[in-house]
N, C-alpha and C positions, 0 to 999 in steps of 0.2 A: 235378582242374583244376590247371594249373601256377600257381605263385606269380607274382604280378605284381611286376616289378622297377621301382622308381621311378627316375627320371632321376638321382637323387643317389646311387644305390648302384652302386659299381663294384668289381669284383674283377679286377684285371689280373694276378693272381699267375701264371697259366699263360703269359700273353703275355710277362711279364717273364722268367720262367724260360726259355721258349723262345728269347727274344732273347739272353739271357746264354749259352745253350747253342749259339749260332751259327746259329739259324734265320733266314735272310735275310728271309723274309716277316714274321716276328715283329718283327725289327729295324726293318723299313720301317714297319710299322703303329705300333709304339711311338714311332718318331721323329715320326710325324705327330701323335700325341697330345701329345708334348712341344712341337711347333711350334704347336699350337692351344691348349694348356693345357686339354685336355678329357679326359673319361674318368677323372677322379680323378687325373690326372697334371698336375703344375704345369708351366707354360710354362718351357722351358729350351732355348734355341737350341743351346748348346754340346753338350748331351747328344744332341739331335736330330741334329746334324751327325756326331757320333761314330757313332751308330747307322746313319745313312745311308751313311757311308763304309764301315762294316763290311759292310753289306748289298751295297753296290756292289762291294766287293772280292771278294765271294762270287758275283758274277755277276748281281745284281739290277739289270736295266737301268733300271727306273723310279726306283730309288734314285739312280743316277748322274745320270739326267735331272733329278730334283728338286734335287740338289746344284748342278747347272749353273745352274738358274734362281734358286736362293737366292743364289748368288754374282753372277749377272747382274743381278738386280733390286735387291739391296742393301737390301731392306726389313727383313730380320731379321738380316742379316750385312753386314759391310762389303763393298761392291762389289769384285769381283776378277775382271777379265776373263780373266786367264790361267787361274785355277782354273776359271772357268766353261767356258772352251773345252776345258780338259783333261777335265772331267767330261762335257761334251757329246760329246766325241770318244769317250770310253770307252763311253757309253751307245749311241752310234751304231754303234760296233764290235760291240756285243753284239746289234745288230739292232733297236734301238728306232727305229721309223720317224719319229717326230716329231723325234728328235735328228738323224737323217739329214737331214731336211728343213731344220731350223734351221741345221745346219752348212753345207748348200748355200747358204742365204741369207747366212750369215756370210762365206762365201768368194766370193760372187757378184762383188763389185767387185775384190777383191784377187787372187783366183786363180780365174778362171772355169772353168778346166779341172778343178780340184779340186771346185768347186761342182757342175759337171756330174756328176762321179762320185758325189758324195753324193746329189744329187737323183735320179740314176738308181736308186740303191739304195732311196731312199724311194719312188720310183715303183713299182719292182718289189715293194715291200712293201705297196703299195696306197694310198699317201698321195696323195689327189686333188689337193691344192694343188701338190704337187711336179711333177705332170705339166705344168702350164702354165708353171711356172718353168723347168723343163728345156727345154720347147719354145722359150721365149724365147732361152735361151742357144744352143740348137742352130741356130736360125734365124740368129742373129747370127754364130756361129762354128762351122760344121758339123764341122770337124776335131776339136773337143773332144768330139764326140758319136758317135764311131765305136766303139760298144761291141760287144764280142764277144757272140755268142749264148750263153745259159746252157745 
């Protein structure tokens, strides 16, 4: 019978080693432990951001997405719309459909043509809310929605 592990026993040695060795998923997971102060890891936003940046730079789309919202919300970091938009764009470019959707919303008023392009990508990825947002833009200004067939 396997040993029962209590909620107060944590051994993140392998996770930390993998993160230090460049594993983006380990970096992402460890970053979230730092953000929550859980799993035997003390709360540390700076360390979490470093790990998320390393994971995102290695192509982890969720890490880039999470960085965008950390900077956008400003609950654990100082709000920084420029950094938020940069990380949201990186995540969207990697194919993260929620990032594509939110970029579409972000550009809806300032650049509807760019908004339509991002919303089309999100729609093609299966994002349901993007469909209605894209439809609104296309009804208003159809020339921005003449997409080529894939």
